[in-house]
LOPA-76950 format. One record per atom (N, C-alpha, C): x, z, y; atom name; residue number from 1; residue in three letters. Coordinates in steps of 0.02 Angstrom, whole numbers, padded with zeros to 5 digits, always signed. Layout:
<pake <X Z Y> CA NUM Ala>
...
END
This chain:
<pake <-00931 +03805 -00502> N 1 Met>
<pake <-00911 +03741 -00560> CA 1 Met>
<pake <-00860 +03744 -00610> C 1 Met>
<pake <-00870 +03714 -00672> N 2 Pro>
<pake <-00810 +03719 -00703> CA 2 Pro>
<pake <-00755 +03669 -00676> C 2 Pro>
<pake <-00695 +03700 -00676> N 3 Ser>
<pake <-00645 +03632 -00659> CA 3 Ser>
<pake <-00602 +03601 -00714> C 3 Ser>
<pake <-00604 +03544 -00722> N 4 Pro>
<pake <-00557 +03494 -00768> CA 4 Pro>
<pake <-00494 +03510 -00761> C 4 Pro>
<pake <-00449 +03525 -00834> N 5 Lys>
<pake <-00380 +03521 -00852> CA 5 Lys>
<pake <-00337 +03473 -00871> C 5 Lys>
<pake <-00294 +03472 -00831> N 6 Ile>
<pake <-00246 +03367 -00865> CA 6 Ile>
<pake <-00224 +03416 -00905> C 6 Ile>
<pake <-00229 +03390 -00958> N 7 Lys>
<pake <-00162 +03378 -01010> CA 7 Lys>
<pake <-00093 +03354 -00995> C 7 Lys>
<pake <-00045 +03388 -01014> N 8 Pro>
<pake <+00043 +03380 -00978> CA 8 Pro>
<pake <+00067 +03337 -01035> C 8 Pro>
<pake <+00034 +03299 -01065> N 9 Asp>
<pake <+00052 +03279 -01149> CA 9 Asp>
<pake <+00097 +03208 -01117> C 9 Asp>
<pake <+00097 +03179 -01055> N 10 Glu>
<pake <+00139 +03121 -01041> CA 10 Glu>
<pake <+00135 +03137 -00966> C 10 Glu>
<pake <+00167 +03179 -00958> N 11 Leu>
<pake <+00207 +03188 -00897> CA 11 Leu>
<pake <+00299 +03145 -00895> C 11 Leu>
<pake <+00300 +03121 -00812> N 12 Ile>
<pake <+00381 +03116 -00811> CA 12 Ile>
<pake <+00387 +03123 -00746> C 12 Ile>
<pake <+00443 +03148 -00727> N 13 Glu>
<pake <+00485 +03164 -00668> CA 13 Glu>
<pake <+00488 +03078 -00663> C 13 Glu>
<pake <+00484 +03066 -00586> N 14 Pro>
<pake <+00501 +03022 -00550> CA 14 Pro>
<pake <+00591 +03007 -00585> C 14 Pro>
<pake <+00600 +02941 -00575> N 15 Gly>
<pake <+00664 +02921 -00607> CA 15 Gly>
<pake <+00685 +02943 -00696> C 15 Gly>
<pake <+00623 +02988 -00706> N 16 Gly>
<pake <+00637 +02999 -00776> CA 16 Gly>
<pake <+00618 +02958 -00832> C 16 Gly>
<pake <+00616 +02984 -00893> N 17 Glu>
<pake <+00586 +02929 -00948> CA 17 Glu>
<pake <+00563 +02966 -01010> C 17 Glu>
<pake <+00504 +02971 -01041> N 18 Arg>
<pake <+00505 +03005 -01116> CA 18 Arg>
<pake <+00537 +02997 -01167> C 18 Arg>
<pake <+00549 +03039 -01205> N 19 Pro>
<pake <+00593 +03016 -01261> CA 19 Pro>
<pake <+00560 +02975 -01315> C 19 Pro>
<pake <+00569 +02914 -01329> N 20 Gly>
<pake <+00533 +02876 -01371> CA 20 Gly>
<pake <+00470 +02842 -01342> C 20 Gly>
<pake <+00467 +02823 -01276> N 21 Ser>
<pake <+00412 +02814 -01232> CA 21 Ser>
<pake <+00423 +02726 -01268> C 21 Ser>
<pake <+00475 +02687 -01285> N 22 Glu>
<pake <+00464 +02615 -01291> CA 22 Glu>
<pake <+00454 +02611 -01372> C 22 Glu>
<pake <+00458 +02650 -01404> N 23 Thr>
<pake <+00464 +02646 -01481> CA 23 Thr>
<pake <+00461 +02711 -01527> C 23 Thr>
<pake <+00409 +02696 -01572> N 24 Ser>
<pake <+00397 +02736 -01596> CA 24 Ser>
<pake <+00381 +02712 -01689> C 24 Ser>
<pake <+00397 +02764 -01728> N 25 Ile>
<pake <+00394 +02744 -01813> CA 25 Ile>
<pake <+00321 +02777 -01822> C 25 Ile>
<pake <+00271 +02731 -01860> N 26 Pro>
<pake <+00214 +02754 -01880> CA 26 Pro>
<pake <+00231 +02803 -01931> C 26 Pro>
<pake <+00183 +02871 -01932> N 27 Arg>
<pake <+00184 +02909 -01992> CA 27 Arg>
<pake <+00179 +02884 -02052> C 27 Arg>
<pake <+00201 +02900 -02112> N 28 Glu>
<pake <+00238 +02893 -02169> CA 28 Glu>
<pake <+00154 +02905 -02188> C 28 Glu>
<pake <+00104 +02879 -02237> N 29 Asp>
<pake <+00057 +02900 -02260> CA 29 Asp>
<pake <+00057 +02963 -02332> C 29 Asp>
<pake <+00105 +02967 -02359> N 30 Asn>
<pake <+00129 +03006 -02401> CA 30 Asn>
<pake <+00135 +03058 -02385> C 30 Asn>
<pake <+00172 +03093 -02323> N 31 Lys>
<pake <+00199 +03144 -02305> CA 31 Lys>
<pake <+00143 +03180 -02267> C 31 Lys>
<pake <+00171 +03239 -02312> N 32 Pro>
<pake <+00091 +03292 -02272> CA 32 Pro>
<pake <+00110 +03314 -02198> C 32 Pro>
<pake <+00064 +03323 -02166> N 33 Glu>
<pake <+00069 +03350 -02111> CA 33 Glu>
<pake <+00096 +03414 -02091> C 33 Glu>
<pake <+00135 +03422 -02002> N 34 Pro>
<pake <+00194 +03474 -02017> CA 34 Pro>
<pake <+00137 +03533 -02030> C 34 Pro>
<pake <+00091 +03548 -02010> N 35 Tyr>
<pake <+00054 +03617 -02009> CA 35 Tyr>
<pake <-00008 +03607 -02034> C 35 Tyr>
<pake <-00015 +03637 -02090> N 36 Asp>
<pake <-00080 +03649 -02117> CA 36 Asp>
<pake <-00091 +03718 -02140> C 36 Asp>
<pake <-00071 +03744 -02094> N 37 Ala>
<pake <-00068 +03824 -02151> CA 37 Ala>
<pake <-00144 +03869 -02102> C 37 Ala>
<pake <-00175 +03896 -02149> N 38 Glu>
<pake <-00225 +03938 -02117> CA 38 Glu>
<pake <-00219 +03975 -02094> C 38 Glu>
<pake <-00153 +04030 -02078> N 39 Val>
<pake <-00129 +04091 -02039> CA 39 Val>
<pake <-00061 +04049 -02006> C 39 Val>
<pake <-00064 +04048 -01949> N 40 Phe>
<pake <-00016 +04059 -01891> CA 40 Phe>
<pake <+00002 +04117 -01867> C 40 Phe>
<pake <+00085 +04135 -01893> N 41 His>
<pake <+00112 +04209 -01867> CA 41 His>
<pake <+00146 +04176 -01778> C 41 His>
<pake <+00126 +04236 -01740> N 42 Asp>
<pake <+00181 +04237 -01709> CA 42 Asp>
<pake <+00201 +04290 -01672> C 42 Asp>
<pake <+00259 +04317 -01643> N 43 Asn>
<pake <+00251 +04383 -01657> CA 43 Asn>
<pake <+00200 +04442 -01655> C 43 Asn>
<pake <+00205 +04444 -01729> N 44 His>
<pake <+00163 +04507 -01747> CA 44 His>
<pake <+00111 +04493 -01736> C 44 His>
<pake <+00074 +04428 -01717> N 45 Gln>
<pake <+00014 +04408 -01729> CA 45 Gln>
<pake <-00019 +04374 -01749> C 45 Gln>
<pake <-00084 +04364 -01806> N 46 Arg>
<pake <-00093 +04319 -01829> CA 46 Arg>
<pake <-00163 +04273 -01805> C 46 Arg>
<pake <-00151 +04226 -01821> N 47 Tyr>
<pake <-00216 +04156 -01790> CA 47 Tyr>
<pake <-00228 +04122 -01840> C 47 Tyr>
<pake <-00297 +04129 -01859> N 48 Ile>
<pake <-00319 +04095 -01913> CA 48 Ile>
<pake <-00357 +04010 -01895> C 48 Ile>
<pake <-00341 +03979 -01926> N 49 Phe>
<pake <-00360 +03892 -01907> CA 49 Phe>
<pake <-00438 +03903 -01911> C 49 Phe>
<pake <-00443 +03854 -01859> N 50 Lys>
<pake <-00519 +03842 -01848> CA 50 Lys>
<pake <-00544 +03774 -01847> C 50 Lys>
<pake <-00510 +03718 -01797> N 51 Gln>
<pake <-00500 +03640 -01813> CA 51 Gln>
<pake <-00458 +03622 -01800> C 51 Gln>
<pake <-00450 +03549 -01827> N 52 Glu>
<pake <-00411 +03497 -01788> CA 52 Glu>
<pake <-00442 +03468 -01746> C 52 Glu>
<pake <-00416 +03463 -01659> N 53 Leu>
<pake <-00470 +03455 -01596> CA 53 Leu>
<pake <-00425 +03391 -01583> C 53 Leu>
<pake <-00357 +03373 -01606> N 54 Gly>
<pake <-00346 +03285 -01588> CA 54 Gly>
<pake <-00288 +03273 -01615> C 54 Gly>
<pake <-00265 +03222 -01617> N 55 Arg>
<pake <-00216 +03168 -01655> CA 55 Arg>
<pake <-00184 +03125 -01579> C 55 Arg>
<pake <-00105 +03114 -01578> N 56 Gly>
<pake <-00071 +03093 -01523> CA 56 Gly>
<pake <-00025 +03049 -01558> C 56 Gly>
<pake <+00013 +03013 -01532> N 57 Thr>
<pake <+00048 +02981 -01542> CA 57 Thr>
<pake <+00129 +03020 -01564> C 57 Thr>
<pake <+00114 +03082 -01548> N 58 Tyr>
<pake <+00188 +03123 -01545> CA 58 Tyr>
<pake <+00152 +03186 -01578> C 58 Tyr>
<pake <+00080 +03212 -01578> N 59 Gly>
<pake <+00082 +03278 -01605> CA 59 Gly>
<pake <-00003 +03275 -01623> C 59 Gly>
<pake <-00001 +03327 -01645> N 60 Ile>
<pake <-00078 +03360 -01681> CA 60 Ile>
<pake <-00103 +03418 -01643> C 60 Ile>
<pake <-00160 +03410 -01616> N 61 Val>
<pake <-00177 +03486 -01594> CA 61 Val>
<pake <-00224 +03510 -01638> C 61 Val>
<pake <-00208 +03606 -01654> N 62 Tyr>
<pake <-00246 +03632 -01690> CA 62 Tyr>
<pake <-00273 +03689 -01646> C 62 Tyr>
<pake <-00344 +03699 -01675> N 63 Leu>
<pake <-00375 +03770 -01632> CA 63 Leu>
<pake <-00365 +03826 -01693> C 63 Leu>
<pake <-00334 +03872 -01649> N 64 Tyr>
<pake <-00333 +03942 -01701> CA 64 Tyr>
<pake <-00360 +03980 -01651> C 64 Tyr>
<pake <-00392 +04056 -01688> N 65 His>
<pake <-00406 +04108 -01656> CA 65 His>
<pake <-00383 +04171 -01675> C 65 His>
<pake <-00387 +04214 -01648> N 66 His>
<pake <-00360 +04279 -01658> CA 66 His>
<pake <-00375 +04309 -01721> C 66 His>
<pake <-00331 +04337 -01772> N 67 Glu>
<pake <-00358 +04365 -01822> CA 67 Glu>
<pake <-00421 +04434 -01807> C 67 Glu>
<pake <-00405 +04476 -01770> N 68 Lys>
<pake <-00444 +04521 -01740> CA 68 Lys>
<pake <-00498 +04500 -01695> C 68 Lys>
<pake <-00482 +04452 -01651> N 69 Asp>
<pake <-00535 +04458 -01576> CA 69 Asp>
<pake <-00541 +04363 -01583> C 69 Asp>
<pake <-00601 +04352 -01617> N 70 Pro>
<pake <-00612 +04293 -01621> CA 70 Pro>
<pake <-00636 +04259 -01560> C 70 Pro>
<pake <-00641 +04291 -01515> N 71 Ser>
<pake <-00629 +04264 -01439> CA 71 Ser>
<pake <-00579 +04223 -01395> C 71 Ser>
<pake <-00521 +04266 -01448> N 72 Leu>
<pake <-00453 +04214 -01419> CA 72 Leu>
<pake <-00433 +04184 -01460> C 72 Leu>
<pake <-00431 +04119 -01415> N 73 Lys>
<pake <-00430 +04056 -01446> CA 73 Lys>
<pake <-00350 +04029 -01428> C 73 Lys>
<pake <-00312 +03989 -01449> N 74 Ile>
<pake <-00258 +03956 -01443> CA 74 Ile>
<pake <-00278 +03878 -01459> C 74 Ile>
<pake <-00232 +03853 -01412> N 75 Ala>
<pake <-00215 +03776 -01440> CA 75 Ala>
<pake <-00149 +03760 -01470> C 75 Ala>
<pake <-00128 +03734 -01521> N 76 Leu>
<pake <-00064 +03743 -01569> CA 76 Leu>
<pake <-00045 +03656 -01571> C 76 Leu>
<pake <-00001 +03611 -01527> N 77 Lys>
<pake <+00003 +03567 -01516> CA 77 Lys>
<pake <+00085 +03574 -01575> C 77 Lys>
<pake <+00067 +03516 -01623> N 78 Val>
<pake <+00134 +03511 -01670> CA 78 Val>
<pake <+00150 +03448 -01654> C 78 Val>
<pake <+00233 +03437 -01666> N 79 Ala>
<pake <+00236 +03364 -01681> CA 79 Ala>
<pake <+00233 +03330 -01737> C 79 Ala>
<pake <+00233 +03275 -01744> N 80 Arg>
<pake <+00188 +03214 -01803> CA 80 Arg>
<pake <+00260 +03214 -01854> C 80 Arg>
<pake <+00238 +03225 -01920> N 81 Val>
<pake <+00290 +03199 -01955> CA 81 Val>
<pake <+00302 +03114 -01954> C 81 Val>
<pake <+00350 +03081 -01971> N 82 Gly>
<pake <+00382 +03030 -01969> CA 82 Gly>
<pake <+00376 +02977 -01913> C 82 Gly>
<pake <+00367 +03026 -01843> N 83 Asn>
<pake <+00391 +02978 -01794> CA 83 Asn>
<pake <+00428 +03012 -01757> C 83 Asn>
<pake <+00500 +02960 -01743> N 84 Arg>
<pake <+00562 +03001 -01755> CA 84 Arg>
<pake <+00583 +03022 -01667> C 84 Arg>
<pake <+00524 +03000 -01635> N 85 Phe>
<pake <+00533 +03058 -01560> CA 85 Phe>
<pake <+00479 +03099 -01535> C 85 Phe>
<pake <+00455 +03136 -01595> N 86 Ser>
<pake <+00408 +03182 -01584> CA 86 Ser>
<pake <+00436 +03258 -01573> C 86 Ser>
<pake <+00491 +03263 -01598> N 87 Val>
<pake <+00539 +03341 -01586> CA 87 Val>
<pake <+00539 +03317 -01518> C 87 Val>
<pake <+00580 +03273 -01515> N 88 Ala>
<pake <+00603 +03247 -01437> CA 88 Ala>
<pake <+00549 +03255 -01375> C 88 Ala>
<pake <+00489 +03229 -01391> N 89 Ser>
<pake <+00429 +03220 -01344> CA 89 Ser>
<pake <+00399 +03294 -01344> C 89 Ser>
<pake <+00399 +03327 -01420> N 90 Ile>
<pake <+00369 +03384 -01389> CA 90 Ile>
<pake <+00403 +03452 -01341> C 90 Ile>
<pake <+00473 +03441 -01358> N 91 Asn>
<pake <+00509 +03488 -01315> CA 91 Asn>
<pake <+00516 +03451 -01234> C 91 Asn>
<pake <+00501 +03387 -01238> N 92 Ser>
<pake <+00510 +03380 -01177> CA 92 Ser>
<pake <+00443 +03376 -01131> C 92 Ser>
<pake <+00392 +03382 -01171> N 93 Glu>
<pake <+00321 +03402 -01160> CA 93 Glu>
<pake <+00308 +03477 -01126> C 93 Glu>
<pake <+00365 +03522 -01189> N 94 Ser>
<pake <+00342 +03593 -01167> CA 94 Ser>
<pake <+00387 +03607 -01092> C 94 Ser>
<pake <+00447 +03571 -01097> N 95 Asn>
<pake <+00500 +03589 -01019> CA 95 Asn>
<pake <+00446 +03560 -00968> C 95 Asn>
<pake <+00404 +03506 -00966> N 96 Tyr>
<pake <+00362 +03479 -00907> CA 96 Tyr>
<pake <+00297 +03540 -00901> C 96 Tyr>
<pake <+00284 +03550 -00939> N 97 His>
<pake <+00232 +03612 -00932> CA 97 His>
<pake <+00252 +03664 -00902> C 97 His>
<pake <+00314 +03694 -00928> N 98 Lys>
<pake <+00346 +03782 -00898> CA 98 Lys>
<pake <+00359 +03744 -00820> C 98 Lys>
<pake <+00365 +03684 -00810> N 99 Lys>
<pake <+00394 +03673 -00742> CA 99 Lys>
<pake <+00310 +03670 -00684> C 99 Lys>
<pake <+00248 +03640 -00706> N 100 Ile>
<pake <+00227 +03636 -00672> CA 100 Ile>
<pake <+00166 +03688 -00663> C 100 Ile>
<pake <+00185 +03729 -00717> N 101 Ser>
<pake <+00147 +03812 -00697> CA 101 Ser>
<pake <+00155 +03831 -00661> C 101 Ser>
<pake <+00238 +03815 -00628> N 102 Asn>
<pake <+00271 +03862 -00556> CA 102 Asn>
<pake <+00236 +03828 -00503> C 102 Asn>
<pake <+00208 +03780 -00473> N 103 Phe>
<pake <+00157 +03767 -00446> CA 103 Phe>
<pake <+00095 +03804 -00431> C 103 Phe>
<pake <+00097 +03834 -00391> N 104 Val>
<pake <+00023 +03868 -00382> CA 104 Val>
<pake <-00030 +03828 -00365> C 104 Val>
<pake <-00042 +03766 -00335> N 105 Gly>
<pake <-00075 +03725 -00322> CA 105 Gly>
<pake <-00117 +03698 -00385> C 105 Gly>
<pake <-00072 +03695 -00422> N 106 Leu>
<pake <-00086 +03678 -00518> CA 106 Leu>
<pake <-00108 +03697 -00545> C 106 Leu>
<pake <-00103 +03778 -00551> N 107 Lys>
<pake <-00128 +03807 -00592> CA 107 Lys>
<pake <-00216 +03807 -00624> C 107 Lys>
<pake <-00243 +03809 -00576> N 108 Lys>
<pake <-00307 +03789 -00596> CA 108 Lys>
<pake <-00312 +03721 -00638> C 108 Lys>
<pake <-00273 +03669 -00629> N 109 Phe>
<pake <-00277 +03596 -00645> CA 109 Phe>
<pake <-00243 +03599 -00729> C 109 Phe>
<pake <-00215 +03644 -00743> N 110 Val>
<pake <-00168 +03642 -00793> CA 110 Val>
<pake <-00180 +03710 -00850> C 110 Val>
<pake <-00179 +03675 -00892> N 111 Pro>
<pake <-00191 +03749 -00969> CA 111 Pro>
<pake <-00139 +03796 -00956> C 111 Pro>
<pake <-00146 +03846 -00972> N 112 Lys>
<pake <-00096 +03889 -00969> CA 112 Lys>
<pake <-00039 +03871 -01026> C 112 Lys>
<pake <+00020 +03876 -00998> N 113 Phe>
<pake <+00078 +03865 -01064> CA 113 Phe>
<pake <+00095 +03924 -01099> C 113 Phe>
<pake <+00075 +03951 -01149> N 114 Leu>
<pake <+00112 +04034 -01183> CA 114 Leu>
<pake <+00173 +04023 -01198> C 114 Leu>
<pake <+00201 +03974 -01253> N 115 Arg>
<pake <+00267 +03970 -01256> CA 115 Arg>
<pake <+00275 +03896 -01309> C 115 Arg>
<pake <+00339 +03886 -01324> N 116 Gln>
<pake <+00352 +03865 -01360> CA 116 Gln>
<pake <+00401 +03890 -01412> C 116 Gln>
<pake <+00366 +03876 -01470> N 117 Thr>
<pake <+00404 +03908 -01554> CA 117 Thr>
<pake <+00416 +03864 -01596> C 117 Thr>
<pake <+00416 +03902 -01662> N 118 Tyr>
<pake <+00430 +03839 -01720> CA 118 Tyr>
<pake <+00413 +03846 -01786> C 118 Tyr>
<pake <+00382 +03808 -01825> N 119 Phe>
<pake <+00357 +03797 -01897> CA 119 Phe>
<pake <+00413 +03763 -01918> C 119 Phe>
<pake <+00444 +03812 -02001> N 120 Asp>
<pake <+00485 +03750 -02009> CA 120 Asp>
<pake <+00524 +03713 -01954> C 120 Asp>
<pake <+00570 +03718 -01935> N 121 Lys>
<pake <+00607 +03697 -01884> CA 121 Lys>
<pake <+00566 +03634 -01842> C 121 Lys>
<pake <+00489 +03623 -01838> N 122 Thr>
<pake <+00463 +03589 -01810> CA 122 Thr>
<pake <+00435 +03610 -01744> C 122 Thr>
<pake <+00434 +03589 -01688> N 123 Pro>
<pake <+00420 +03634 -01611> CA 123 Pro>
<pake <+00344 +03636 -01611> C 123 Pro>
<pake <+00328 +03683 -01605> N 124 Val>
<pake <+00251 +03686 -01584> CA 124 Val>
<pake <+00241 +03721 -01529> C 124 Val>
<pake <+00178 +03678 -01472> N 125 Ile>
<pake <+00157 +03710 -01421> CA 125 Ile>
<pake <+00121 +03768 -01427> C 125 Ile>
<pake <+00117 +03827 -01395> N 126 Met>
<pake <+00054 +03858 -01381> CA 126 Met>
<pake <+00037 +03882 -01327> C 126 Met>
<pake <-00040 +03870 -01314> N 127 Ser>
<pake <-00064 +03850 -01239> CA 127 Ser>
<pake <-00130 +03878 -01240> C 127 Ser>
<pake <-00169 +03880 -01203> N 128 Glu>
<pake <-00225 +03913 -01177> CA 128 Glu>
<pake <-00258 +03839 -01208> C 128 Glu>
<pake <-00324 +03889 -01247> N 129 Phe>
<pake <-00382 +03829 -01275> CA 129 Phe>
<pake <-00424 +03807 -01214> C 129 Phe>
<pake <-00446 +03745 -01192> N 130 Ile>
<pake <-00490 +03729 -01161> CA 130 Ile>
<pake <-00561 +03715 -01191> C 130 Ile>
<pake <-00609 +03745 -01167> N 131 Asp>
<pake <-00679 +03732 -01209> CA 131 Asp>
<pake <-00696 +03650 -01229> C 131 Asp>
<pake <-00700 +03607 -01169> N 132 Gln>
<pake <-00745 +03560 -01184> CA 132 Gln>
<pake <-00701 +03495 -01146> C 132 Gln>
<pake <-00721 +03448 -01196> N 133 Ser>
<pake <-00688 +03360 -01163> CA 133 Ser>
<pake <-00720 +03354 -01104> C 133 Ser>
<pake <-00707 +03294 -01076> N 134 Ile>
<pake <-00745 +03283 -01014> CA 134 Ile>
<pake <-00807 +03258 -01036> C 134 Ile>
<pake <-00806 +03211 -01103> N 135 Gln>
<pake <-00872 +03175 -01135> CA 135 Gln>
<pake <-00913 +03222 -01151> C 135 Gln>
<pake <-00898 +03292 -01174> N 136 Glu>
<pake <-00949 +03341 -01217> CA 136 Glu>
<pake <-00972 +03383 -01144> C 136 Glu>
<pake <-00925 +03384 -01099> N 137 Tyr>
<pake <-00972 +03402 -01032> CA 137 Tyr>
<pake <-01003 +03356 -01001> C 137 Tyr>
<pake <-01021 +03320 -00985> N 138 Ile>
<pake <-01068 +03262 -00956> CA 138 Ile>
<pake <-01129 +03251 -01003> C 138 Ile>
<pake <-01127 +03270 -01067> N 139 Leu>
<pake <-01175 +03268 -01120> CA 139 Leu>
<pake <-01215 +03315 -01095> C 139 Leu>
<pake <-01182 +03393 -01080> N 140 Thr>
<pake <-01218 +03439 -01079> CA 140 Thr>
<pake <-01247 +03448 -00997> C 140 Thr>
<pake <-01219 +03424 -00960> N 141 Ile>
<pake <-01250 +03410 -00875> CA 141 Ile>
<pake <-01296 +03358 -00878> C 141 Ile>
<pake <-01278 +03325 -00937> N 142 Asn>
<pake <-01332 +03252 -00913> CA 142 Asn>
<pake <-01408 +03291 -00947> C 142 Asn>
<pake <-01399 +03327 -00981> N 143 Gln>
<pake <-01449 +03373 -01034> CA 143 Gln>
<pake <-01481 +03424 -00974> C 143 Gln>
<pake <-01438 +03424 -00931> N 144 Ala>
<pake <-01473 +03469 -00855> CA 144 Ala>
<pake <-01508 +03426 -00812> C 144 Ala>
<pake <-01509 +03353 -00821> N 145 Lys>
<pake <-01518 +03303 -00758> CA 145 Lys>
<pake <-01484 +03331 -00708> C 145 Lys>
<pake <-01405 +03342 -00693> N 146 Ser>
<pake <-01355 +03357 -00632> CA 146 Ser>
<pake <-01315 +03276 -00626> C 146 Ser>
<pake <-01337 +03252 -00578> N 147 Pro>
<pake <-01278 +03201 -00554> CA 147 Pro>
<pake <-01234 +03216 -00502> C 147 Pro>
<pake <-01260 +03253 -00469> N 148 Leu>
<pake <-01209 +03286 -00425> CA 148 Leu>
<pake <-01157 +03308 -00460> C 148 Leu>
<pake <-01153 +03371 -00525> N 149 Gly>
<pake <-01111 +03396 -00565> CA 149 Gly>
<pake <-01052 +03338 -00588> C 149 Gly>
<pake <-01074 +03270 -00605> N 150 Ile>
<pake <-01020 +03225 -00640> CA 150 Ile>
<pake <-00993 +03201 -00585> C 150 Ile>
<pake <-01004 +03202 -00522> N 151 Val>
<pake <-00965 +03171 -00469> CA 151 Val>
<pake <-00911 +03232 -00448> C 151 Val>
<pake <-00941 +03305 -00454> N 152 Gly>
<pake <-00896 +03339 -00440> CA 152 Gly>
<pake <-00824 +03339 -00489> C 152 Gly>
<pake <-00848 +03340 -00545> N 153 Ile>
<pake <-00786 +03339 -00597> CA 153 Ile>
<pake <-00755 +03280 -00585> C 153 Ile>
<pake <-00782 +03226 -00571> N 154 Ile>
<pake <-00729 +03169 -00562> CA 154 Ile>
<pake <-00686 +03164 -00485> C 154 Ile>
<pake <-00712 +03209 -00436> N 155 Leu>
<pake <-00683 +03220 -00385> CA 155 Leu>
<pake <-00623 +03264 -00387> C 155 Leu>
<pake <-00657 +03325 -00445> N 156 Gln>
<pake <-00581 +03385 -00473> CA 156 Gln>
<pake <-00530 +03346 -00504> C 156 Gln>
<pake <-00545 +03301 -00531> N 157 Met>
<pake <-00491 +03268 -00589> CA 157 Met>
<pake <-00439 +03228 -00529> C 157 Met>
<pake <-00487 +03178 -00476> N 158 Phe>
<pake <-00435 +03141 -00429> CA 158 Phe>
<pake <-00387 +03218 -00382> C 158 Phe>
<pake <-00410 +03272 -00373> N 159 Asp>
<pake <-00395 +03313 -00351> CA 159 Asp>
<pake <-00328 +03336 -00397> C 159 Asp>
<pake <-00343 +03344 -00446> N 160 Ala>
<pake <-00278 +03364 -00509> CA 160 Ala>
<pake <-00233 +03336 -00525> C 160 Ala>
<pake <-00251 +03256 -00518> N 161 Ile>
<pake <-00188 +03200 -00504> CA 161 Ile>
<pake <-00165 +03204 -00466> C 161 Ile>
<pake <-00178 +03210 -00384> N 162 His>
<pake <-00172 +03215 -00326> CA 162 His>
<pake <-00120 +03276 -00338> C 162 His>
<pake <-00126 +03317 -00341> N 163 Met>
<pake <-00094 +03388 -00337> CA 163 Met>
<pake <-00019 +03354 -00372> C 163 Met>
<pake <-00039 +03346 -00456> N 164 Leu>
<pake <+00024 +03341 -00485> CA 164 Leu>
<pake <+00063 +03278 -00462> C 164 Leu>
<pake <+00041 +03236 -00436> N 165 His>
<pake <+00102 +03180 -00406> CA 165 His>
<pake <+00129 +03199 -00324> C 165 His>
<pake <+00076 +03244 -00297> N 166 Ser>
<pake <+00109 +03255 -00213> CA 166 Ser>
<pake <+00135 +03315 -00206> C 166 Ser>
<pake <+00126 +03366 -00246> N 167 Glu>
<pake <+00145 +03430 -00241> CA 167 Glu>
<pake <+00205 +03433 -00302> C 167 Glu>
<pake <+00197 +03429 -00348> N 168 Ala>
<pake <+00238 +03430 -00415> CA 168 Ala>
<pake <+00296 +03368 -00406> C 168 Ala>
<pake <+00271 +03319 -00385> N 169 Lys>
<pake <+00307 +03259 -00408> CA 169 Lys>
<pake <+00328 +03253 -00469> C 169 Lys>
<pake <+00269 +03252 -00496> N 170 Phe>
<pake <+00258 +03221 -00572> CA 170 Phe>
<pake <+00216 +03169 -00589> C 170 Phe>
<pake <+00233 +03118 -00624> N 171 Leu>
<pake <+00176 +03049 -00642> CA 171 Leu>
<pake <+00139 +03057 -00700> C 171 Leu>
<pake <+00095 +03046 -00707> N 172 His>
<pake <+00048 +03052 -00758> CA 172 His>
<pake <+00060 +02969 -00807> C 172 His>
<pake <+00088 +02948 -00854> N 173 Lys>
<pake <+00072 +02917 -00888> CA 173 Lys>
<pake <+00028 +02863 -00916> C 173 Lys>
<pake <-00044 +02926 -00934> N 174 Asp>
<pake <-00096 +02904 -00991> CA 174 Asp>
<pake <-00146 +02932 -00946> C 174 Asp>
<pake <-00182 +02924 -00908> N 175 Ile>
<pake <-00227 +02935 -00867> CA 175 Ile>
<pake <-00294 +02912 -00888> C 175 Ile>
<pake <-00320 +02947 -00913> N 176 Lys>
<pake <-00402 +02943 -00940> CA 176 Lys>
<pake <-00442 +02991 -00953> C 176 Lys>
<pake <-00495 +02995 -00962> N 177 Pro>
<pake <-00540 +03031 -00983> CA 177 Pro>
<pake <-00520 +03097 -01045> C 177 Pro>
<pake <-00494 +03065 -01079> N 178 Asp>
<pake <-00478 +03110 -01151> CA 178 Asp>
<pake <-00420 +03154 -01137> C 178 Asp>
<pake <-00397 +03145 -01068> N 179 Asn>
<pake <-00328 +03184 -01045> CA 179 Asn>
<pake <-00359 +03236 -01009> C 179 Asn>
<pake <-00406 +03253 -01008> N 180 Phe>
<pake <-00442 +03294 -00963> CA 180 Phe>
<pake <-00493 +03346 -00998> C 180 Phe>
<pake <-00478 +03404 -00981> N 181 Arg>
<pake <-00527 +03443 -01032> CA 181 Arg>
<pake <-00561 +03503 -00972> C 181 Arg>
<pake <-00633 +03535 -00988> N 182 Ile>
<pake <-00670 +03557 -00950> CA 182 Ile>
<pake <-00670 +03628 -00966> C 182 Ile>
<pake <-00632 +03684 -00918> N 183 Gln>
<pake <-00672 +03758 -00940> CA 183 Gln>
<pake <-00720 +03775 -00925> C 183 Gln>
<pake <-00773 +03798 -00960> N 184 Gly>
<pake <-00848 +03805 -00942> CA 184 Gly>
<pake <-00835 +03879 -00907> C 184 Gly>
<pake <-00886 +03878 -00868> N 185 His>
<pake <-00890 +03946 -00829> CA 185 His>
<pake <-00945 +03976 -00821> C 185 His>
END
């Protein structure tokens, strides 16, 4: 059965606070997005833009595939222009992602963190691309008439949250279906 993976974009450690969690500045409409390149270069590797995956308060996530092997896909999260807390938030998320990747029990619940890099002084998080949203997956299994599959996914989502809180001692401040992805197997 496919495993849900929780996105680490709203993690805090007990007693910690995310930069800018209280106040943010809306993006100015006349500013360009921070990363709209058709090609992303990293360590002499070239990745080709495929699509935008989503937008949040602090970042925009894009899907890229490797130039020579289109099956090799990465997700790039880039700090938003016009939000003074975006860079600090992306840096913080990157640090949390590194920390939770050290917990063996969480590896099956968290997308693989590849690295943090920069584009024009804007931080970019590179991570494993996870195939489907919870909604996309549920539509797929609804077509297959498998109600036990939905219950199994929900139980795994609870397991992921429990492991995050009990083993890693992190809190996720924005638990919702949109913050889970499904890796198809």
